[in-house]
C-alpha positions as CSV (number, residue, x, y, z in Angstrom):
1,M,-146.4,76.4,-68.8
2,Q,-145.8,80.0,-67.6
3,P,-148.7,82.3,-67.0
4,P,-148.6,85.7,-68.8
5,D,-147.3,88.6,-66.9
6,P,-149.0,90.1,-64.7
7,I,-151.4,87.2,-64.2
8,Q,-150.7,84.7,-61.5
9,V,-152.1,81.2,-62.1
10,R,-152.1,78.2,-59.7
11,F,-152.1,74.7,-61.3
12,Y,-153.7,71.5,-59.9
13,G,-153.9,67.9,-61.1
14,K,-151.8,66.0,-63.7
15,S,-154.3,64.4,-66.0
16,G,-157.8,64.8,-67.5
17,P,-159.5,67.6,-69.3
18,W,-158.6,71.2,-68.6
19,V,-160.9,73.1,-66.2
20,V,-160.5,76.8,-65.5
21,L,-161.9,78.3,-62.3
22,L,-162.7,82.0,-62.1
23,H,-162.9,83.7,-58.7
24,G,-165.5,86.2,-57.6
25,G,-165.3,89.8,-56.4
26,P,-164.1,91.3,-58.7
27,G,-160.9,91.6,-56.8
28,A,-161.2,88.5,-54.5
29,P,-158.5,86.0,-55.6
30,G,-157.8,82.7,-54.0
31,E,-161.3,81.7,-52.8
32,M,-161.6,78.9,-55.4
33,A,-158.6,77.0,-54.1
34,P,-160.6,74.4,-52.1
35,V,-162.6,73.7,-55.3
36,A,-159.5,73.5,-57.4
37,R,-157.9,71.0,-55.0
38,R,-160.9,68.8,-55.1
39,L,-161.2,68.8,-58.9
40,G,-157.4,68.2,-59.2
41,D,-158.0,64.5,-58.6
42,R,-159.8,64.2,-61.9
43,F,-158.9,67.2,-64.0
44,R,-156.1,69.5,-64.9
45,V,-157.2,72.7,-63.2
46,L,-156.1,76.3,-63.7
47,E,-156.9,78.9,-61.0
48,P,-156.0,82.3,-62.5
49,F,-155.9,85.5,-60.4
50,E,-157.4,88.3,-62.4
51,R,-155.2,91.3,-63.2
52,A,-154.9,93.8,-60.3
53,S,-155.7,97.5,-60.7
54,G,-153.0,100.0,-61.5
55,E,-151.4,99.3,-64.8
56,V,-154.3,99.6,-67.1
57,P,-158.1,100.4,-66.7
58,L,-159.9,97.2,-65.7
59,T,-162.8,96.3,-67.9
60,V,-164.7,93.2,-68.8
61,A,-162.9,93.2,-72.1
62,R,-159.5,93.4,-70.4
63,H,-160.3,90.4,-68.2
64,V,-161.5,88.5,-71.2
65,A,-158.3,89.3,-73.1
66,D,-156.2,88.3,-70.1
67,L,-158.0,85.0,-69.8
68,G,-157.4,84.3,-73.4
69,E,-153.7,84.6,-72.8
70,V,-153.9,82.3,-69.8
71,L,-155.6,79.7,-72.0
72,R,-153.3,79.9,-75.0
73,E,-151.5,76.7,-74.3
74,P,-154.4,74.6,-73.0
75,L,-156.4,75.6,-76.1
76,R,-153.8,73.8,-78.3
77,E,-155.5,70.6,-77.1
78,G,-159.0,71.9,-77.8
79,P,-161.8,73.7,-76.0
80,V,-161.7,73.9,-72.2
81,R,-164.3,73.7,-69.5
82,L,-165.0,77.0,-67.7
83,V,-166.3,77.4,-64.1
84,G,-167.0,80.8,-62.6
85,F,-168.2,81.8,-59.2
86,S,-170.3,84.9,-58.6
87,W,-168.6,87.7,-60.6
88,G,-166.4,84.9,-62.1
89,A,-169.6,83.4,-63.5
90,M,-170.4,86.7,-65.2
91,L,-166.9,86.8,-66.7
92,A,-167.2,83.2,-67.8
93,L,-170.3,84.1,-69.8
94,A,-168.6,87.1,-71.3
95,Y,-165.6,85.0,-72.4
96,A,-167.8,82.2,-73.8
97,A,-169.8,84.8,-75.8
98,R,-166.7,86.6,-77.2
99,R,-164.6,83.5,-77.8
100,P,-167.2,80.8,-78.3
101,G,-164.8,78.3,-80.0
102,D,-162.6,78.2,-76.9
103,I,-165.1,76.7,-74.5
104,D,-166.5,73.2,-74.3
105,R,-169.0,73.8,-71.4
106,V,-169.7,76.5,-68.8
107,V,-170.7,76.1,-65.2
108,L,-172.0,79.1,-63.2
109,I,-171.9,78.9,-59.4
110,G,-173.9,81.6,-57.6
111,C,-174.0,83.7,-60.7
112,G,-174.4,87.5,-60.3
113,T,-177.2,89.7,-61.7
114,F,-177.7,91.0,-65.2
115,D,-180.8,93.3,-64.8
116,R,-182.2,95.8,-62.4
117,R,-185.0,93.5,-61.2
118,S,-182.6,90.9,-60.1
119,R,-180.3,93.4,-58.4
120,E,-183.2,95.0,-56.5
121,A,-184.3,91.5,-55.3
122,Y,-180.7,90.8,-54.1
123,V,-180.5,94.1,-52.2
124,A,-183.9,93.4,-50.6
125,R,-182.9,89.9,-49.5
126,M,-179.6,91.1,-48.1
127,A,-181.4,93.8,-46.1
128,Q,-183.8,91.1,-44.7
129,R,-180.9,88.9,-43.6
130,M,-178.7,91.4,-41.9
131,S,-178.8,91.6,-38.1
132,P,-178.8,95.1,-36.6
133,D,-175.2,94.6,-35.6
134,E,-174.1,93.4,-39.1
135,R,-175.9,96.4,-40.6
136,R,-174.1,98.8,-38.2
137,R,-170.7,97.3,-38.9
138,I,-171.3,97.4,-42.7
139,Q,-172.4,101.0,-42.6
140,S,-169.4,101.9,-40.5
141,L,-166.9,100.2,-42.9
142,E,-168.6,101.8,-45.9
143,A,-168.3,105.2,-44.3
144,R,-164.6,104.7,-43.5
145,L,-164.0,103.5,-47.1
146,A,-165.7,106.6,-48.5
147,V,-163.0,108.9,-47.0
148,E,-159.9,106.6,-46.9
149,T,-157.3,107.5,-49.5
150,D,-154.5,105.0,-48.7
151,R,-154.6,102.0,-51.1
152,G,-153.5,99.4,-48.5
153,R,-156.0,100.6,-45.9
154,R,-158.8,100.7,-48.5
155,N,-158.0,97.1,-49.4
156,A,-158.1,96.1,-45.7
157,L,-161.5,97.7,-45.3
158,F,-162.8,96.1,-48.4
159,A,-161.6,92.7,-47.1
160,Q,-163.5,93.3,-43.9
161,L,-166.6,94.3,-45.9
162,G,-166.3,91.2,-48.0
163,S,-166.1,88.9,-45.0
164,L,-169.3,90.5,-43.5
165,Y,-171.2,90.2,-46.8
166,A,-170.0,86.6,-47.2
167,R,-171.4,85.8,-43.7
168,V,-174.8,87.3,-44.6
169,Q,-174.8,85.4,-47.9
170,S,-174.1,82.0,-46.4
171,F,-176.6,79.6,-44.8
172,K,-174.9,77.1,-42.5
173,P,-171.2,77.3,-43.2
174,L,-168.8,74.6,-42.1
175,A,-166.7,75.5,-39.1
176,N,-163.5,74.5,-40.9
177,N,-164.2,75.4,-44.5
178,S,-160.6,75.7,-45.9
179,E,-161.1,79.3,-47.0
180,E,-158.0,81.1,-48.2
181,T,-157.5,84.8,-47.5
182,L,-155.4,86.6,-50.1
183,P,-155.0,90.4,-50.5
184,C,-158.2,92.0,-52.0
185,D,-158.2,94.7,-54.7
186,E,-160.8,97.3,-53.9
187,A,-159.9,99.5,-56.8
188,G,-160.1,96.5,-59.1
189,F,-163.5,95.7,-57.8
190,R,-164.7,99.2,-58.4
191,E,-163.3,99.6,-61.9
192,T,-164.5,96.2,-63.1
193,W,-168.0,96.4,-61.6
194,Q,-168.5,99.9,-63.1
195,D,-167.8,98.5,-66.5
196,A,-169.9,95.4,-66.0
197,L,-172.9,97.6,-65.0
198,S,-172.2,99.9,-68.0
199,L,-172.5,96.9,-70.4
200,Q,-175.8,96.0,-68.9
201,E,-177.2,99.6,-69.0
202,R,-176.2,99.8,-72.7
203,G,-177.9,96.6,-73.5
204,V,-174.7,94.7,-74.4
205,Q,-175.2,92.1,-71.7
206,P,-176.9,89.8,-71.5
207,A,-177.8,90.1,-75.2
208,E,-174.3,89.2,-76.3
209,F,-174.6,85.8,-74.6
210,A,-176.7,84.6,-77.6
211,R,-173.4,83.9,-79.2
212,I,-172.5,81.2,-76.7
213,R,-172.3,77.8,-78.3
214,A,-171.4,75.7,-75.3
215,P,-174.0,74.2,-72.9
216,V,-174.4,76.3,-69.7
217,V,-175.3,75.0,-66.2
218,M,-176.3,77.2,-63.3
219,I,-175.6,75.8,-59.8
220,H,-177.3,77.9,-57.3
221,G,-178.1,77.6,-53.6
222,D,-181.8,78.0,-52.6
223,E,-180.7,80.3,-49.7
224,D,-178.4,82.4,-51.8
225,P,-179.6,86.0,-51.7
226,H,-178.8,86.3,-55.4
227,P,-182.2,85.4,-56.9
228,G,-181.3,82.3,-58.9
229,P,-184.6,81.9,-60.8
230,L,-184.7,85.5,-61.8
231,I,-181.1,85.4,-63.0
232,H,-181.8,82.2,-64.9
233,D,-184.8,83.8,-66.6
234,S,-182.8,86.9,-67.6
235,L,-180.2,84.6,-69.2
236,A,-182.5,82.0,-70.8
237,R,-183.9,84.7,-73.1
238,F,-180.6,84.6,-74.9
239,I,-178.9,81.3,-74.1
240,P,-180.9,78.4,-75.5
241,D,-178.9,75.6,-73.8
242,I,-178.9,76.7,-70.2
243,E,-179.9,74.4,-67.3
244,Y,-180.7,75.5,-63.7
245,R,-179.8,73.3,-60.8
246,E,-180.7,74.4,-57.3
247,L,-179.0,73.1,-54.1
248,P,-181.2,72.9,-51.0
249,R,-180.1,74.5,-47.7
250,C,-177.3,76.2,-49.5
251,G,-176.0,79.8,-49.5
252,H,-173.9,81.7,-52.0
253,K,-170.7,79.6,-51.8
254,P,-171.8,76.0,-51.9
255,W,-168.4,74.4,-51.1
256,I,-168.4,75.9,-47.6
257,E,-172.0,74.9,-46.8
258,R,-172.5,72.2,-44.1
259,W,-175.5,70.5,-45.8
260,A,-174.7,71.2,-49.4
261,S,-170.9,70.8,-50.0
262,D,-171.0,67.1,-50.8
263,A,-174.0,67.4,-53.2
264,F,-172.3,70.4,-54.8
265,Y,-169.0,68.6,-55.6
266,E,-171.0,65.6,-56.9
267,L,-173.1,67.9,-59.2
268,L,-170.1,70.0,-60.3
269,T,-168.1,66.9,-61.2
270,A,-171.0,65.5,-63.2
271,C,-171.5,68.8,-65.0
272,L,-167.8,68.8,-66.0
273,G,-168.0,65.2,-67.3
């Protein structure tokens, strides 16, 4: 099976139901590789890298259409199981709402926010967690990013920012957590996130999630600065079949957490059946 140009897809596993893993960011490909390898023992796993910026404007609709092309052949066997992390969880919901017949079940890991109240809570929690040094470093990187014009240097600065934010969002990460670093796409992040916020401001999301027919499970760390209960409440108004499962002593990215990774994999496998 060949992925559609220009989408890169990594494949894992040889048998079992199809599971699709959507990375976060937007514009942060590769981070789901440890999860994909783990699931590859029991499932056939696709890890698509979302379209990079440059050829066409990046919108939620563009990413949904690209994912539909990635899934063309797996869907010949029936609906697939969709797992999204952070921004990828938001994309998973958009896809399940716009193409409900394609999806058998949805798992959201550390899902992003869909209303102003949740976003404000996230910003406040991040501010509380940052050390003075982390705050200075983030402010310095953001200032440099504001004036930098070279695409490569912007991506490098964005990657450094992402690493700092990931550190603040974690709780007790494993020393060797098998993280993979691939080139980031700062412009892709900016374009996609602007469109995602526009959908929320215009009332399209989360209202359109009422069209989702598959069961949805949220897996969220209790130490994730993204306010899981608030995000769940904003979604439960529109998604009747949504379950919230919280992992103790766990930050934003459960598979790298010292005290939560085993419980996370056990829960994720159970959710995927």
